[in-house]
N, C-alpha and C positions, 0 to 999 in steps of 0.2 A: 706860365703869361695867360692872362682874361684877359679879353676885350669889353669892353663895354659898351654897349647900345646906345647910344644919342642921338637927337636930331643935332643936323648942322642945315649952318646956312645951305642955300643950296646953291647949286653949282653948275654954271650955262655946258652945256653937253656942244659937243658938234650939227647934233638939230636943234639946238638952239633952247633944248628940256631940261625944264630945271627938275631938279632930281633929290634926293636926300641919300646922304651918307654914313657909313660907322665906322665910329670913331673909337681908336686902342691909344691905350693908356703909357706905354712902352718907346721908351727910344730906342733905337738899332744904332750902336757900332756909327756909323758914317751921320749920325742927326736928320735922320726919319723916321719917325714914328711908325713904327712896322704897322702895316694894316691901317695906318691913320685913316686915308678915306680909303672904301670899298663903296663906288659910287653904287657900281650893279652887278651882282651875283649874275654874271654870266650863262649863256644858256651855254651847257656840256654836251656830248654825248659819250656813251660808252661805250666799252667793244660787247656789249651783250647787248646792245643794238635793241632796246626797247622802243616797240613802234612811236610816230612821232605826235606832235600834239594838234593837229590837225584837224583831228577826229571832233574836238569838237567846237559846235558853230562859235564863227567870231560872233562879234556881237556889240554894239554901240558902248564906249565905256562906263559903267555903275560905280555907283559908290559902294564899297564893302559893305554887305548887312551883315555883323555878326554879336550877338547877345552883348552886352557893355561887361555879364559876367565872367566871358571866358577871356576876358584880352588882360594880358601884363603887361606892369610898365618897366616899358625897356631900360629907364635907367637903372632898374633891377636885375637886371640882368645883361648876365657875362658870358664871354663865348673865350673859348680854349681852344684846343687842336683839333683836328677833322680828323673824326671818324671813319668817315665814310661817304661817297657819291654817289649819286645815281644820275640821269637825266632830267631830272625834274628839280635838284636842286645838291647845294649838302649839308652832311649833319657832322655837329661838332660838339663835344664834351667840352659844357661850358656848368652856368647853375642861376637859380634864381633864387634870391637871399639868401638860406641857408642850405637851399635843397640842392645837391649834386643832377643833371638833369640834361636829355638829350638833349641840343639844337639845330633841328633840320631849319636853314636858312632855305627859301625857296627861288630859283630862278624869275627876275624882273621882265623879262623881254623885250624884244629892241624895237617896236613902235607902238603905238594905240592899242592897236587889234588886236597884239600876242599879251602886253599887257593886260589888254581887259580877261583872254580868256584864263589866263593863269591866275586871276584874282577871281572867277568863277571857281576856276579847283581850288583853289586856295579856302573859299571859304565852303567851299561844299566838304573838304579833308577835313576842317576845323569843327562840323557839325556835325557832321557821321564820328570821328573821333571825338567826340565833348557826349554823345547821345550813349555811345555803349559801351558796359565794364563787364569786361570778361579777365580772372583773373592766367586768361593764357592771351590778351589782350595787349599790346603794351599799356602804359597807361598816362592819358593826357591829362597834362601839367596845366597849358591855354597856350595862348597868340597873342601875336600883334602883329598890326597890320602897316604902322608907321616909326622907325623912317622904310622896313624893309619888313617885308612877310614873312616872319617864323613863326614855329613850329614845337613846342618844349613839351618834350614828353620824358616819361622814366627813364634814367638810364642804365641800361642792363650791360653788367659787369663779361656776360661771356661772348662769344666769339656768335657767330651768323651759323646757321645749318651747314653755310657751300661750304663757308672756311674748316667748316671742325670739319663735313666727312671728306675734306679734299687732305684733312691733315693726318686722316686715318690710313688716305691709301696704298699699297694695293686692299690693305686690310677690310671689313665691312663689320657695321654693326653688329650686334649681339640679336638675337632675335625678338627677343621681350622686349629690349629697351627700341628696339626698329617700330613693332608698336603703341606703345607706347607717346615714342614721339609722334606716331600719326594719327593716337587719339588726342593727344594736346591742338592736333592743328585742327583735327575736324571736332574737335567742342567751340575751338572760336571761330571755325566758319559755321555751325551751325547758331551760332549767338548771332555773328553778322545775318544768315540769311531770314535767322527769324524775326530780326526787327526791319527787312525787305532792303539790305545793300550785297551787292554785288563788290564782291573787291576789284575782280580783273587782272589781278598781278602776281597770284601767288606762286610762290618759288621760294627755293630755298634762300637765296638772297635776301628775302621779305623773313626769314624768321627766326629768331636769335633765341641764343641757348641760353637760360636761368644760369649765376652765378655755379650752380653746381651739378651744373650741365644736364641734369634732372630732366627735365621741363623746355620746351620753349615754346614761345609766343608768338602774334604773329604781328609785322609794323607796316607802315607804309600804306595808306591809303590812299596817298595822289590820285591812284584811277579809281578809284571805289563809286559806285554811281546807288543811287536807290533807287531800286526796283517799281515801275509803277507798269501799267496796265496799257497805260496807249501808247508811255512813251518807244519811240526810237531810238534808239544807242547808236552810236557808231560803232564801226569796226577797228576800228584802228586803236587799240589797244591793248595794253602786255608785252609779253614777251615769248619771242615766236618758239621755242621748244614746248615753253609750256603752254601755248593758248590753244582755246578749244580750235576745232574746225571751222565750224560757225562762224565762230570772229575774223582770221583771215586769208579762206579760203576766197575773198575778192579784194584785200590791202593792197596786191601789187596790180591790181585790175583797173579797178573802180577806185581810186583813192577820194578817200570823202562821201565814202557811200553810208546809206546808213540804213540799218535792217534790224532785225528784232531779233533778240535772244532773251534767254533765260540762266538767272543765275548756276544753273547747272551749266556752263561754261566753269566756275571754280571746282567743280564735280570734275571735270574732264582733267586742269590744274594740278587736281588733288592726287588723281591714278597717276601722274608721272611725279608728284615727290613722294608719294608713297612705291611706287617702282625705282624708288634713287634711295631716300632709305634701305632698300630692300638689298638691292645692289652694290653699290654706292658707285653710282656713272654716271656719265653724262648723256642727259639720252638723245636720239639720234647721235650717235657718235663717230664722230667721220666725216660727218656732214656743216657747211657752210650753215649761217641762222636761216636765210632761202629755201634750201635743198632740204632741210627741214621737219620747213610750210609745207613746202612743195609734199614732200613721202607723203605726210599725215593729212592733208587738204583731200589731193588726188589721186594719191593709191594707197591709201590707207592702212600706211604701216604705223605700227606701232614697235620703241623698244620691246626686244627681244628678254625672256627668262631666262636664267642659270638655270640646265637641267635638277639643283634641286630647291628647285624654289617650291616649299610646299603649296600645294595645290592651291589649296581653302584663298590664299594672298592672289595667288593667279589667278582666282575667279574673281576678288573683290577688285584688284586692280580694272582687270578687262572690263569687270561693268562698268568702270567709274570712267574708262576712254573707250565707249563702245561708242561708233558714229550718232544713232541717235539718240540727240540730247533727252529725249522723252523717256530714252529705256533706263537710263544712269540712275542710279540710284538718291534718296536725299543723303544728307549727313546726318541727322539723325537713324538711319534704316545701314551708314558706315558705320557708324556707334557701337551700334547691334553687334554686328557683324562681326568689327576688328574685337567689341571682347568676348566675344563668342569665342572665335580663333586665339584670344589670350588666356582662355579660362581651358583650352588642351595642352597649354608648355606647362612642365612640373615647374613649382612653384623658384623662387627667387633665391641664390642663397646667401648666405648671412652676412660676408666678406668674399666677394667673389677673385678678390684679387690676391687676396689671401689663400684659399683656397681650391683657388683653379686648375693646381697642377693636381692635388695631391684627388679630387675627384672627376679628376680627368681620369686619372688611371684607376678608379672603382667603378668606373660609370661609363657605357660607350659613350660615344659621341656620334653627329653629324660629323661630314662635311663644312658642316657652316659653320664646328664649332658650339655646339650647343646639345645638350643634353638627352637625349631618343627618348620618346615618349613611354610612359609607361602602360600600363591599361584604363587606366584610369582616364589617362588622357587619349588612349586612342577611342575611348565609349566617347567623350567629350565631340572628339573630331568627328564621331560619328552624328552625334545631334546637333555639330554644328553644320554637315552636309544636308544634314534633314534638313534647318530653318535655309537653309540656303535655296535649294529647289522650292522648296515649297512659296518663297518669298520670287523666285525668279519664275513657278507658275506662276503663281497673282500677277504678277507683273505682266507678262503674258498676256494673260486673261483681259485684262483691262483697253489692251492695244486690238 
């Protein structure tokens, strides 16, 4: 069933504010039209504990300023079943004209101040999504600001990286797949940073697999911000387990505090995600969200590595989540390091699933299930380590 977005007559709410509604064209058995009037998409809190919206400064209501070229005709936009939900809205499968799309319906807010804040976030998200294009970023289709705030993007038939990893537990990704996923993420982040955008909420929930499950794309720009030299950005953003310590170190102490930070907060989050790709475990497992935040910010704790994790990858991850943001690499450097490590791995099998058992008998494997390095691979690893130490010396020389 698809629901069509239409403008309806204003409906008086308990606060006597006029609202618009979203109509649906199919009647239910009791005579009511299912989803007949969704006057407002309610604020919802998810178990993942994304940090609240009060970090964005409340301001007087202002008209939405979105390029008219980016706006869709709401009468051509149809909504189907819900496929996801987050702290700032719900995501549905839908259709725009003849195109199948993902439709993100943003929360509307309960007060004029909340509405103004959420509208500003909506404008920011639409503007940034329309400005950046990359094969590892979900494709922006368009937006509607009336009757409700909606963003349409390409619909990926694959699942989220979080669900994909969960479905594999207690198993883990093979090393080549993990690195290829990490490279997809790093390329997407490099594109954002090259355009002066900080994502601020990089985590497996916001990474979707393509239909063939060979690539991932980054989604959800709801918390993204443009980076400027003079801007004081708010601390309250992101999700605790993946947030850089400089973001949440004061969240629980002074809510609403503004502070300087850089795009290196995304590098920290990437380090946590890369650790997950290698281990398929929840970061700070056994801790609550607040305990994880406290452990990372005040005790400098980080998730542990399995004993068989390649030391080259340990080095990369630890470089990403180091306490000092200035010591973290940029995504261009991360991509080079990951590619260099990838070179040390043996070539992939033509048909991995068909030949796994046969090859396993003929070739020694590590405890991770990956083929042990050949002499050429060992030579590549030596080259890789030389590059790592040279990069580390150069970084230390600048500090």
